[in-house]
All heavy atoms as TSV, in Angstrom:
chain	resi	resn	atom	element	x	y	z
A	1	MET	N	N	102.510	56.349	82.766
A	1	MET	CA	C	103.816	55.700	82.711
A	1	MET	C	C	104.791	56.500	81.813
A	1	MET	O	O	105.984	56.529	82.073
A	1	MET	CB	C	103.650	54.272	82.217
A	1	MET	CG	C	104.969	53.600	82.066
A	1	MET	SD	S	105.194	51.972	82.758
A	1	MET	CE	C	104.205	50.883	81.855
A	2	LEU	N	N	104.280	57.088	80.758
A	2	LEU	CA	C	105.164	57.857	79.902
A	2	LEU	C	C	105.689	59.086	80.599
A	2	LEU	O	O	106.771	59.596	80.253
A	2	LEU	CB	C	104.423	58.262	78.646
A	2	LEU	CG	C	104.230	57.228	77.577
A	2	LEU	CD1	C	103.381	57.759	76.420
A	2	LEU	CD2	C	105.558	56.722	77.030
A	3	ALA	N	N	104.978	59.608	81.595
A	3	ALA	CA	C	105.419	60.797	82.311
A	3	ALA	C	C	106.780	60.601	82.980
A	3	ALA	O	O	107.541	61.519	83.083
A	3	ALA	CB	C	104.381	61.206	83.320
A	4	SER	N	N	107.063	59.356	83.368
A	4	SER	CA	C	108.370	59.066	84.013
A	4	SER	C	C	109.503	59.130	83.008
A	4	SER	O	O	110.690	59.258	83.395
A	4	SER	CB	C	108.356	57.722	84.690
A	4	SER	OG	O	108.167	56.686	83.736
A	5	LEU	N	N	109.214	59.073	81.715
A	5	LEU	CA	C	110.226	59.105	80.646
A	5	LEU	C	C	110.441	60.510	80.071
A	5	LEU	O	O	111.259	60.698	79.193
A	5	LEU	CB	C	109.901	58.169	79.525
A	5	LEU	CG	C	109.805	56.727	79.890
A	5	LEU	CD1	C	109.354	55.885	78.720
A	5	LEU	CD2	C	111.124	56.179	80.398
A	6	GLN	N	N	109.690	61.477	80.565
A	6	GLN	CA	C	109.799	62.834	80.062
A	6	GLN	C	C	111.211	63.410	80.304
A	6	GLN	O	O	111.751	63.300	81.359
A	6	GLN	CB	C	108.752	63.757	80.706
A	6	GLN	CG	C	108.668	65.090	80.084
A	6	GLN	CD	C	107.457	65.907	80.582
A	6	GLN	OE1	O	106.697	65.397	81.397
A	6	GLN	NE2	N	107.361	67.100	80.093
A	7	GLY	N	N	111.758	63.964	79.211
A	7	GLY	CA	C	113.126	64.548	79.316
A	7	GLY	C	C	114.234	63.534	79.058
A	7	GLY	O	O	115.404	63.915	79.082
A	8	LYS	N	N	113.892	62.270	78.800
A	8	LYS	CA	C	114.910	61.241	78.556
A	8	LYS	C	C	115.013	60.935	77.072
A	8	LYS	O	O	114.052	61.099	76.333
A	8	LYS	CB	C	114.624	59.979	79.357
A	8	LYS	CG	C	114.691	60.229	80.864
A	8	LYS	CD	C	114.516	58.950	81.604
A	8	LYS	CE	C	114.639	59.240	83.085
A	8	LYS	NZ	N	114.429	58.090	83.875
A	9	GLU	N	N	116.169	60.449	76.663
A	9	GLU	CA	C	116.372	60.028	75.290
A	9	GLU	C	C	115.799	58.627	75.073
A	9	GLU	O	O	116.209	57.685	75.741
A	9	GLU	CB	C	117.852	60.046	74.931
A	9	GLU	CG	C	118.132	59.867	73.473
A	9	GLU	CD	C	119.580	60.088	73.110
A	9	GLU	OE1	O	120.289	60.774	73.884
A	9	GLU	OE2	O	120.020	59.524	72.063
A	10	VAL	N	N	114.809	58.528	74.167
A	10	VAL	CA	C	114.124	57.256	73.948
A	10	VAL	C	C	113.975	56.996	72.481
A	10	VAL	O	O	114.180	57.880	71.602
A	10	VAL	CB	C	112.704	57.266	74.580
A	10	VAL	CG1	C	112.788	57.436	76.080
A	10	VAL	CG2	C	111.818	58.335	73.979
A	11	THR	N	N	113.611	55.769	72.131
A	11	THR	CA	C	113.224	55.369	70.777
A	11	THR	C	C	111.742	54.988	70.822
A	11	THR	O	O	111.331	54.250	71.696
A	11	THR	CB	C	114.040	54.167	70.322
A	11	THR	OG1	O	115.413	54.540	70.251
A	11	THR	CG2	C	113.603	53.699	68.926
A	12	ILE	N	N	110.977	55.516	69.890
A	12	ILE	CA	C	109.547	55.190	69.797
A	12	ILE	C	C	109.322	54.262	68.644
A	12	ILE	O	O	109.706	54.553	67.526
A	12	ILE	CB	C	108.732	56.500	69.680
A	12	ILE	CG1	C	108.893	57.388	70.894
A	12	ILE	CG2	C	107.231	56.155	69.479
A	12	ILE	CD1	C	108.135	58.704	70.808
A	13	HIS	N	N	108.679	53.118	68.926
A	13	HIS	CA	C	108.347	52.159	67.907
A	13	HIS	C	C	106.856	52.260	67.619
A	13	HIS	O	O	106.030	52.279	68.555
A	13	HIS	CB	C	108.671	50.723	68.368
A	13	HIS	CG	C	110.112	50.560	68.748
A	13	HIS	ND1	N	111.088	50.236	67.816
A	13	HIS	CD2	C	110.765	50.708	69.930
A	13	HIS	CE1	C	112.255	50.183	68.436
A	13	HIS	NE2	N	112.083	50.470	69.689
A	14	PHE	N	N	106.523	52.332	66.336
A	14	PHE	CA	C	105.099	52.542	65.957
A	14	PHE	C	C	104.435	51.224	65.577
A	14	PHE	O	O	105.089	50.194	65.315
A	14	PHE	CB	C	105.007	53.503	64.762
A	14	PHE	CG	C	105.545	54.875	65.082
A	14	PHE	CD1	C	106.788	55.269	64.654
A	14	PHE	CD2	C	104.819	55.740	65.870
A	14	PHE	CE1	C	107.268	56.539	64.968
A	14	PHE	CE2	C	105.260	56.991	66.186
A	14	PHE	CZ	C	106.519	57.398	65.732
A	15	ILE	N	N	103.121	51.258	65.495
A	15	ILE	CA	C	102.304	50.062	65.188
A	15	ILE	C	C	102.652	49.540	63.792
A	15	ILE	O	O	102.669	48.341	63.587
A	15	ILE	CB	C	100.800	50.425	65.265
A	15	ILE	CG1	C	100.460	50.723	66.741
A	15	ILE	CG2	C	99.937	49.321	64.745
A	15	ILE	CD1	C	99.054	51.229	66.932
A	16	ASP	N	N	102.991	50.424	62.861
A	16	ASP	CA	C	103.274	49.949	61.474
A	16	ASP	C	C	104.676	49.409	61.314
A	16	ASP	O	O	105.075	49.001	60.211
A	16	ASP	CB	C	103.000	51.066	60.416
A	16	ASP	CG	C	103.938	52.275	60.661
A	16	ASP	OD1	O	104.721	52.265	61.606
A	16	ASP	OD2	O	103.876	53.190	59.818
A	17	GLY	N	N	105.480	49.381	62.393
A	17	GLY	CA	C	106.823	48.789	62.324
A	17	GLY	C	C	107.954	49.801	62.169
A	17	GLY	O	O	109.136	49.437	62.258
A	18	THR	N	N	107.655	51.055	61.967
A	18	THR	CA	C	108.687	52.084	61.833
A	18	THR	C	C	109.036	52.589	63.241
A	18	THR	O	O	108.383	52.272	64.214
A	18	THR	CB	C	108.226	53.252	60.949
A	18	THR	OG1	O	107.070	53.824	61.527
A	18	THR	CG2	C	107.946	52.751	59.542
A	19	ASN	N	N	110.084	53.382	63.313
A	19	ASN	CA	C	110.492	53.993	64.572
A	19	ASN	C	C	111.215	55.321	64.367
A	19	ASN	O	O	111.615	55.621	63.279
A	19	ASN	CB	C	111.352	52.995	65.391
A	19	ASN	CG	C	112.694	52.695	64.742
A	19	ASN	OD1	O	113.109	53.395	63.806
A	19	ASN	ND2	N	113.333	51.696	65.174
A	20	VAL	N	N	111.288	56.059	65.476
A	20	VAL	CA	C	112.091	57.255	65.494
A	20	VAL	C	C	113.041	57.140	66.678
A	20	VAL	O	O	112.698	56.591	67.728
A	20	VAL	CB	C	111.294	58.593	65.626
A	20	VAL	CG1	C	110.518	58.874	64.346
A	20	VAL	CG2	C	110.340	58.532	66.787
A	21	CYS	N	N	114.299	57.611	66.504
A	21	CYS	CA	C	115.293	57.416	67.547
A	21	CYS	C	C	116.125	58.682	67.685
A	21	CYS	O	O	116.016	59.593	66.880
A	21	CYS	CB	C	116.159	56.172	67.344
A	21	CYS	SG	S	117.026	56.214	65.754
A	22	ASP	N	N	117.004	58.682	68.711
A	22	ASP	CA	C	117.898	59.797	68.982
A	22	ASP	C	C	117.163	61.086	69.275
A	22	ASP	O	O	117.543	62.157	68.871
A	22	ASP	CB	C	118.884	60.050	67.835
A	22	ASP	CG	C	119.770	58.851	67.582
A	22	ASP	OD1	O	120.090	58.153	68.584
A	22	ASP	OD2	O	120.178	58.619	66.461
A	23	GLY	N	N	116.059	60.933	70.014
A	23	GLY	CA	C	115.282	62.130	70.371
A	23	GLY	C	C	114.880	62.065	71.866
A	23	GLY	O	O	115.086	61.105	72.545
A	24	ILE	N	N	114.294	63.168	72.266
A	24	ILE	CA	C	113.906	63.332	73.667
A	24	ILE	C	C	112.397	63.560	73.770
A	24	ILE	O	O	111.808	64.325	72.989
A	24	ILE	CB	C	114.638	64.537	74.298
A	24	ILE	CG1	C	116.126	64.257	74.301
A	24	ILE	CG2	C	114.118	64.822	75.722
A	24	ILE	CD1	C	116.970	65.441	74.763
A	25	LEU	N	N	111.755	62.903	74.742
A	25	LEU	CA	C	110.325	63.158	74.998
A	25	LEU	C	C	110.213	64.509	75.669
A	25	LEU	O	O	110.677	64.687	76.781
A	25	LEU	CB	C	109.720	62.092	75.889
A	25	LEU	CG	C	109.381	60.767	75.270
A	25	LEU	CD1	C	108.851	59.819	76.319
A	25	LEU	CD2	C	108.378	60.937	74.170
A	26	ASP	N	N	109.613	65.448	75.021
A	26	ASP	CA	C	109.546	66.813	75.546
A	26	ASP	C	C	108.293	67.074	76.328
A	26	ASP	O	O	108.353	67.498	77.499
A	26	ASP	CB	C	109.614	67.823	74.382
A	26	ASP	CG	C	109.668	69.247	74.849
A	26	ASP	OD1	O	110.399	69.555	75.851
A	26	ASP	OD2	O	109.011	70.095	74.254
A	27	GLN	N	N	107.143	66.775	75.749
A	27	GLN	CA	C	105.866	67.001	76.413
A	27	GLN	C	C	104.977	65.775	76.251
A	27	GLN	O	O	105.007	65.122	75.201
A	27	GLN	CB	C	105.155	68.195	75.849
A	27	GLN	CG	C	105.808	69.520	76.127
A	27	GLN	CD	C	105.045	70.662	75.419
A	27	GLN	OE1	O	104.111	70.428	74.653
A	27	GLN	NE2	N	105.511	71.853	75.663
A	28	ILE	N	N	104.239	65.450	77.310
A	28	ILE	CA	C	103.371	64.232	77.236
A	28	ILE	C	C	101.961	64.715	77.658
A	28	ILE	O	O	101.800	65.322	78.706
A	28	ILE	CB	C	103.898	63.164	78.167
A	28	ILE	CG1	C	105.286	62.742	77.699
A	28	ILE	CG2	C	102.966	61.970	78.162
A	28	ILE	CD1	C	106.026	61.881	78.659
A	29	ASP	N	N	100.979	64.379	76.824
A	29	ASP	CA	C	99.590	64.706	77.086
A	29	ASP	C	C	98.829	63.380	77.113
A	29	ASP	O	O	99.379	62.330	76.866
A	29	ASP	CB	C	99.112	65.607	75.962
A	29	ASP	CG	C	97.810	66.317	76.277
A	29	ASP	OD1	O	97.213	66.026	77.299
A	29	ASP	OD2	O	97.380	67.155	75.459
A	30	ASP	N	N	97.525	63.463	77.368
A	30	ASP	CA	C	96.717	62.226	77.363
A	30	ASP	C	C	96.400	61.741	75.930
A	30	ASP	O	O	96.005	60.578	75.745
A	30	ASP	CB	C	95.428	62.378	78.153
A	30	ASP	CG	C	94.562	63.545	77.635
A	30	ASP	OD1	O	95.114	64.432	76.951
A	30	ASP	OD2	O	93.376	63.512	77.896
A	31	LYS	N	N	96.652	62.554	74.911
A	31	LYS	CA	C	96.419	62.196	73.518
A	31	LYS	C	C	97.648	62.244	72.641
A	31	LYS	O	O	97.717	61.542	71.636
A	31	LYS	CB	C	95.334	63.094	72.922
A	31	LYS	CG	C	93.988	62.891	73.554
A	31	LYS	CD	C	92.950	63.728	72.894
A	31	LYS	CE	C	91.605	63.533	73.569
A	31	LYS	NZ	N	90.525	64.244	72.874
A	32	PHE	N	N	98.613	63.111	72.927
A	32	PHE	CA	C	99.761	63.313	72.082
A	32	PHE	C	C	101.065	63.302	72.846
A	32	PHE	O	O	101.097	63.583	74.084
A	32	PHE	CB	C	99.678	64.633	71.311
A	32	PHE	CG	C	98.528	64.670	70.346
A	32	PHE	CD1	C	97.316	65.232	70.655
A	32	PHE	CD2	C	98.660	64.090	69.098
A	32	PHE	CE1	C	96.288	65.301	69.789
A	32	PHE	CE2	C	97.612	64.136	68.181
A	32	PHE	CZ	C	96.422	64.716	68.533
A	33	VAL	N	N	102.176	63.059	72.164
A	33	VAL	CA	C	103.516	63.130	72.723
A	33	VAL	C	C	104.300	64.016	71.796
A	33	VAL	O	O	104.249	63.916	70.569
A	33	VAL	CB	C	104.177	61.711	72.744
A	33	VAL	CG1	C	105.620	61.786	73.087
A	33	VAL	CG2	C	103.438	60.769	73.697
A	34	LYS	N	N	105.080	64.946	72.372
A	34	LYS	CA	C	105.958	65.809	71.589
A	34	LYS	C	C	107.343	65.253	71.732
A	34	LYS	O	O	107.856	65.128	72.829
A	34	LYS	CB	C	105.883	67.249	72.125
A	34	LYS	CG	C	106.622	68.232	71.256
A	34	LYS	CD	C	106.389	69.647	71.760
A	34	LYS	CE	C	107.104	70.675	70.881
A	34	LYS	NZ	N	106.941	71.974	71.434
A	35	TYR	N	N	107.944	64.894	70.590
A	35	TYR	CA	C	109.237	64.238	70.539
A	35	TYR	C	C	110.189	65.100	69.729
A	35	TYR	O	O	109.931	65.474	68.592
A	35	TYR	CB	C	109.055	62.886	69.851
A	35	TYR	CG	C	110.237	61.994	69.836
A	35	TYR	CD1	C	110.651	61.333	70.951
A	35	TYR	CD2	C	110.994	61.824	68.630
A	35	TYR	CE1	C	111.778	60.475	70.897
A	35	TYR	CE2	C	112.074	60.985	68.600
A	35	TYR	CZ	C	112.460	60.307	69.730
A	35	TYR	OH	O	113.539	59.464	69.714
A	36	LEU	N	N	111.336	65.504	70.341
A	36	LEU	CA	C	112.311	66.365	69.723
A	36	LEU	C	C	113.566	65.613	69.329
A	36	LEU	O	O	114.131	64.920	70.156
A	36	LEU	CB	C	112.701	67.522	70.657
A	36	LEU	CG	C	111.578	68.370	71.222
A	36	LEU	CD1	C	112.101	69.300	72.250
A	36	LEU	CD2	C	110.907	69.135	70.086
A	37	THR	N	N	113.978	65.772	68.034
A	37	THR	CA	C	115.294	65.287	67.632
A	37	THR	C	C	116.135	66.531	67.307
A	37	THR	O	O	115.659	67.659	67.458
A	37	THR	CB	C	115.169	64.405	66.380
A	37	THR	OG1	O	114.725	65.189	65.280
A	37	THR	CG2	C	114.298	63.226	66.615
A	38	GLN	N	N	117.331	66.296	66.861
A	38	GLN	CA	C	118.210	67.421	66.553
A	38	GLN	C	C	117.692	68.224	65.430
A	38	GLN	O	O	117.903	69.424	65.322
A	38	GLN	CB	C	119.600	66.857	66.230
A	38	GLN	CG	C	120.657	67.951	65.984
A	38	GLN	CD	C	122.017	67.345	65.795
A	38	GLN	OE1	O	122.204	66.144	65.778
A	38	GLN	NE2	N	123.013	68.171	65.570
A	39	TYR	N	N	116.982	67.569	64.473
A	39	TYR	CA	C	116.534	68.255	63.266
A	39	TYR	C	C	115.029	68.466	63.156
A	39	TYR	O	O	114.585	69.320	62.411
A	39	TYR	CB	C	116.972	67.439	62.039
A	39	TYR	CG	C	118.447	67.208	62.017
A	39	TYR	CD1	C	118.986	65.951	62.300
A	39	TYR	CD2	C	119.316	68.209	61.703
A	39	TYR	CE1	C	120.348	65.704	62.274
A	39	TYR	CE2	C	120.707	68.001	61.675
A	39	TYR	CZ	C	121.190	66.740	61.998
A	39	TYR	OH	O	122.508	66.537	61.979
A	40	GLN	N	N	114.227	67.676	63.877
A	40	GLN	CA	C	112.770	67.743	63.728
A	40	GLN	C	C	112.079	67.709	65.060
A	40	GLN	O	O	112.605	67.253	66.045
A	40	GLN	CB	C	112.263	66.543	62.907
A	40	GLN	CG	C	112.783	66.582	61.460
A	40	GLN	CD	C	112.353	65.309	60.750
A	40	GLN	OE1	O	112.279	64.226	61.312
A	40	GLN	NE2	N	112.044	65.446	59.475
A	41	THR	N	N	110.794	68.153	65.055
A	41	THR	CA	C	109.915	68.019	66.144
A	41	THR	C	C	108.710	67.203	65.718
A	41	THR	O	O	108.077	67.517	64.704
A	41	THR	CB	C	109.391	69.438	66.619
A	41	THR	OG1	O	110.532	70.186	67.049
A	41	THR	CG2	C	108.439	69.274	67.798
A	42	PHE	N	N	108.380	66.155	66.432
A	42	PHE	CA	C	107.268	65.287	66.083
A	42	PHE	C	C	106.188	65.453	67.120
A	42	PHE	O	O	106.476	65.514	68.319
A	42	PHE	CB	C	107.695	63.788	66.094
A	42	PHE	CG	C	108.688	63.442	65.027
A	42	PHE	CD1	C	110.051	63.422	65.376
A	42	PHE	CD2	C	108.323	63.152	63.749
A	42	PHE	CE1	C	111.012	63.069	64.409
A	42	PHE	CE2	C	109.278	62.836	62.778
A	42	PHE	CZ	C	110.595	62.782	63.141
A	43	VAL	N	N	104.930	65.553	66.666
A	43	VAL	CA	C	103.766	65.472	67.576
A	43	VAL	C	C	103.106	64.152	67.195
A	43	VAL	O	O	102.515	63.975	66.139
A	43	VAL	CB	C	102.836	66.664	67.335
A	43	VAL	CG1	C	101.641	66.542	68.259
A	43	VAL	CG2	C	103.556	67.948	67.644
A	44	ILE	N	N	103.179	63.198	68.133
A	44	ILE	CA	C	102.812	61.810	67.849
A	44	ILE	C	C	101.532	61.453	68.641
A	44	ILE	O	O	101.524	61.594	69.868
A	44	ILE	CB	C	103.960	60.836	68.199
A	44	ILE	CG1	C	105.198	61.228	67.460
A	44	ILE	CG2	C	103.555	59.421	67.930
A	44	ILE	CD1	C	106.460	60.578	67.955
A	45	PRO	N	N	100.482	60.927	67.992
A	45	PRO	CA	C	99.344	60.476	68.745
A	45	PRO	C	C	99.669	59.214	69.563
A	45	PRO	O	O	100.377	58.325	69.079
A	45	PRO	CB	C	98.288	60.164	67.693
A	45	PRO	CG	C	98.932	60.311	66.379
A	45	PRO	CD	C	100.297	60.840	66.567
A	46	ILE	N	N	99.197	59.150	70.773
A	46	ILE	CA	C	99.469	58.005	71.651
A	46	ILE	C	C	98.961	56.709	71.038
A	46	ILE	O	O	99.585	55.670	71.171
A	46	ILE	CB	C	98.757	58.238	73.021
A	46	ILE	CG1	C	99.355	59.438	73.744
A	46	ILE	CG2	C	98.795	56.985	73.915
A	46	ILE	CD1	C	100.613	59.179	74.450
A	47	THR	N	N	97.882	56.748	70.264
A	47	THR	CA	C	97.308	55.529	69.699
A	47	THR	C	C	98.166	54.878	68.634
A	47	THR	O	O	97.980	53.723	68.286
A	47	THR	CB	C	95.925	55.847	69.095
A	47	THR	OG1	O	96.033	56.863	68.137
A	47	THR	CG2	C	94.954	56.219	70.167
A	48	SER	N	N	99.150	55.598	68.077
A	48	SER	CA	C	100.036	55.070	67.040
A	48	SER	C	C	101.325	54.434	67.594
A	48	SER	O	O	102.080	53.904	66.864
A	48	SER	CB	C	100.373	56.096	65.989
A	48	SER	OG	O	101.190	57.115	66.589
A	49	ILE	N	N	101.538	54.572	68.906
A	49	ILE	CA	C	102.761	54.067	69.546
A	49	ILE	C	C	102.586	52.635	70.002
A	49	ILE	O	O	101.628	52.315	70.705
A	49	ILE	CB	C	103.145	54.952	70.760
A	49	ILE	CG1	C	103.427	56.372	70.274
A	49	ILE	CG2	C	104.352	54.401	71.491
A	49	ILE	CD1	C	103.726	57.356	71.382
A	50	ARG	N	N	103.523	51.769	69.618
A	50	ARG	CA	C	103.524	50.404	70.118
A	50	ARG	C	C	104.329	50.286	71.330
A	50	ARG	O	O	103.875	49.794	72.376
A	50	ARG	CB	C	104.063	49.445	69.046
A	50	ARG	CG	C	104.168	48.024	69.550
A	50	ARG	CD	C	104.631	47.060	68.513
A	50	ARG	NE	N	103.546	46.917	67.531
A	50	ARG	CZ	C	103.665	46.166	66.450
A	50	ARG	NH1	N	104.763	45.559	66.156
A	50	ARG	NH2	N	102.631	46.081	65.607
A	51	THR	N	N	105.627	50.699	71.298
A	51	THR	CA	C	106.461	50.617	72.500
A	51	THR	C	C	107.402	51.862	72.520
A	51	THR	O	O	107.641	52.500	71.515
A	51	THR	CB	C	107.382	49.381	72.488
A	51	THR	OG1	O	108.173	49.358	71.297
A	51	THR	CG2	C	106.558	48.065	72.573
A	52	VAL	N	N	107.882	52.126	73.694
A	52	VAL	CA	C	108.898	53.164	73.923
A	52	VAL	C	C	110.060	52.544	74.659
A	52	VAL	O	O	109.857	51.856	75.668
A	52	VAL	CB	C	108.310	54.341	74.747
A	52	VAL	CG1	C	109.390	55.368	75.040
A	52	VAL	CG2	C	107.131	54.968	74.020
A	53	SER	N	N	111.241	52.667	74.124
A	53	SER	CA	C	112.411	52.104	74.768
A	53	SER	C	C	113.441	53.167	75.106
A	53	SER	O	O	113.589	54.157	74.344
A	53	SER	CB	C	113.056	51.002	73.899
A	53	SER	OG	O	113.448	51.571	72.672
A	54	ILE	N	N	114.087	52.987	76.237
A	54	ILE	CA	C	115.103	53.955	76.680
A	54	ILE	C	C	116.421	53.630	75.998
A	54	ILE	O	O	116.819	52.474	75.945
A	54	ILE	CB	C	115.266	53.894	78.206
A	54	ILE	CG1	C	113.983	54.286	78.885
A	54	ILE	CG2	C	116.388	54.827	78.629
A	54	ILE	CD1	C	114.005	54.074	80.342
A	55	ASP	N	N	117.087	54.659	75.430
A	55	ASP	CA	C	118.376	54.472	74.799
A	55	ASP	C	C	119.483	54.474	75.848
A	55	ASP	O	O	119.645	55.501	76.573
A	55	ASP	CB	C	118.605	55.599	73.766
A	55	ASP	CG	C	117.572	55.548	72.668
A	55	ASP	OD1	O	117.011	54.495	72.399
A	55	ASP	OD2	O	117.356	56.579	72.040
A	56	ILE	N	N	120.201	53.417	75.934
A	56	ILE	CA	C	121.353	53.327	76.865
A	56	ILE	C	C	122.567	52.905	76.065
A	56	ILE	O	O	122.477	52.272	75.015
A	56	ILE	CB	C	121.104	52.350	78.051
A	56	ILE	CG1	C	120.775	50.946	77.509
A	56	ILE	CG2	C	119.976	52.843	78.899
A	56	ILE	CD1	C	120.694	49.904	78.571
A	57	LYS	N	N	123.709	53.229	76.592
A	57	LYS	CA	C	124.974	52.872	75.897
A	57	LYS	C	C	125.239	51.375	76.157
A	57	LYS	O	O	124.894	50.852	77.199
A	57	LYS	CB	C	126.096	53.706	76.412
A	57	LYS	CG	C	125.993	55.156	76.070
A	57	LYS	CD	C	127.204	55.881	76.528
A	57	LYS	CE	C	127.083	57.353	76.164
A	57	LYS	NZ	N	128.269	58.123	76.577
A	58	GLU	N	N	125.900	50.767	75.170
A	58	GLU	CA	C	126.253	49.353	75.352
A	58	GLU	C	C	127.431	49.275	76.319
A	58	GLU	O	O	128.285	50.183	76.347
A	58	GLU	CB	C	126.631	48.757	74.037
A	58	GLU	CG	C	125.485	48.528	73.098
A	58	GLU	CD	C	125.883	47.733	71.903
A	58	GLU	OE1	O	126.854	46.942	71.976
A	58	GLU	OE2	O	125.261	47.936	70.842
A	59	ARG	N	N	127.419	48.254	77.086
A	59	ARG	CA	C	128.491	48.015	78.033
A	59	ARG	C	C	129.759	47.647	77.278
A	59	ARG	O	O	129.776	46.848	76.322
A	59	ARG	CB	C	128.127	46.819	78.946
A	59	ARG	CG	C	129.102	46.586	80.038
A	59	ARG	CD	C	128.629	45.450	80.866
A	59	ARG	NE	N	128.742	44.213	80.106
A	59	ARG	CZ	C	128.877	43.022	80.640
A	59	ARG	NH1	N	128.824	42.868	81.916
A	59	ARG	NH2	N	128.986	41.966	79.855
A	60	GLN	N	N	130.891	48.240	77.682
A	60	GLN	CA	C	132.173	47.958	77.065
A	60	GLN	C	C	132.649	46.607	77.587
A	60	GLN	O	O	132.811	46.427	78.758
A	60	GLN	CB	C	133.197	49.023	77.419
A	60	GLN	CG	C	132.828	50.393	76.831
A	60	GLN	CD	C	132.960	50.350	75.322
A	60	GLN	OE1	O	133.762	49.707	74.731
A	60	GLN	NE2	N	132.091	51.210	74.670
A	61	ARG	N	N	132.868	45.690	76.685
A	61	ARG	CA	C	133.301	44.366	77.071
A	61	ARG	C	C	134.836	44.339	77.166
A	61	ARG	O	O	135.518	45.026	76.419
A	61	ARG	CB	C	132.848	43.352	76.033
A	61	ARG	CG	C	131.331	43.336	75.880
A	61	ARG	CD	C	130.889	41.931	75.612
A	61	ARG	NE	N	129.428	41.915	75.438
A	61	ARG	CZ	C	128.603	41.422	76.333
A	61	ARG	NH1	N	129.121	40.870	77.427
A	61	ARG	NH2	N	127.312	41.414	76.122
A	62	HIS	N	N	135.327	43.582	78.146
A	62	HIS	CA	C	136.759	43.432	78.314
A	62	HIS	C	C	137.331	42.609	77.152
A	62	HIS	O	O	136.737	41.637	76.723
A	62	HIS	CB	C	137.060	42.725	79.639
A	62	HIS	CG	C	136.636	43.561	80.818
A	62	HIS	ND1	N	137.264	44.687	81.209
A	62	HIS	CD2	C	135.587	43.383	81.671
A	62	HIS	CE1	C	136.673	45.202	82.289
A	62	HIS	NE2	N	135.631	44.418	82.590
A	63	ARG	N	N	138.520	42.978	76.775
A	63	ARG	CA	C	139.175	42.212	75.739
A	63	ARG	C	C	139.792	40.965	76.332
A	63	ARG	O	O	140.382	40.993	77.411
A	63	ARG	CB	C	140.300	43.081	75.086
A	63	ARG	CG	C	139.733	44.163	74.234
A	63	ARG	CD	C	140.812	44.861	73.461
A	63	ARG	NE	N	140.228	45.786	72.546
A	63	ARG	CZ	C	140.906	46.332	71.594
A	63	ARG	NH1	N	142.206	46.034	71.418
A	63	ARG	NH2	N	140.309	47.159	70.755
A	64	VAL	N	N	139.654	39.901	75.601
A	64	VAL	CA	C	140.189	38.651	76.038
A	64	VAL	C	C	141.363	38.297	75.156
A	64	VAL	O	O	141.287	38.357	73.933
A	64	VAL	CB	C	139.114	37.531	75.978
A	64	VAL	CG1	C	139.725	36.185	76.398
A	64	VAL	CG2	C	137.940	37.918	76.849
A	65	GLY	N	N	142.500	37.973	75.734
A	65	GLY	CA	C	143.649	37.615	74.969
A	65	GLY	C	C	144.883	37.689	75.804
A	65	GLY	O	O	144.881	37.982	77.003
A	66	PHE	N	N	146.009	37.428	75.164
A	66	PHE	CA	C	147.253	37.420	75.849
A	66	PHE	C	C	148.163	38.506	75.271
A	66	PHE	O	O	148.204	38.702	74.056
A	66	PHE	CB	C	147.960	36.074	75.696
A	66	PHE	CG	C	147.145	34.957	76.305
A	66	PHE	CD1	C	146.342	34.154	75.485
A	66	PHE	CD2	C	147.220	34.682	77.670
A	66	PHE	CE1	C	145.600	33.140	76.044
A	66	PHE	CE2	C	146.472	33.662	78.216
A	66	PHE	CZ	C	145.652	32.876	77.373
A	67	ALA	N	N	148.870	39.192	76.132
A	67	ALA	CA	C	149.787	40.259	75.695
A	67	ALA	C	C	151.114	39.584	75.289
A	67	ALA	O	O	151.585	38.698	75.988
A	67	ALA	CB	C	149.994	41.278	76.778
A	68	PRO	N	N	151.753	40.052	74.248
A	68	PRO	CA	C	153.023	39.418	73.849
A	68	PRO	C	C	154.160	39.851	74.756
A	68	PRO	O	O	154.206	40.732	75.434
A	68	PRO	CB	C	153.249	39.959	72.444
A	68	PRO	CG	C	152.396	41.146	72.253
A	68	PRO	CD	C	151.313	41.036	73.319
């Protein structure tokens, strides 16, 4: 399932409650994930990952009000 997220910008949430964000899943193996940010490269064991979420932009809400 992680293979479908390869090359996309995701946030990885760990079992201990921490996370890494603003990075791209570069390589995925059966034991490790290589995660690239602008400043660092992480090699993360699969067993330490709780969830992976895709980063999407928030929808721009329309302004409600009356023009003078």
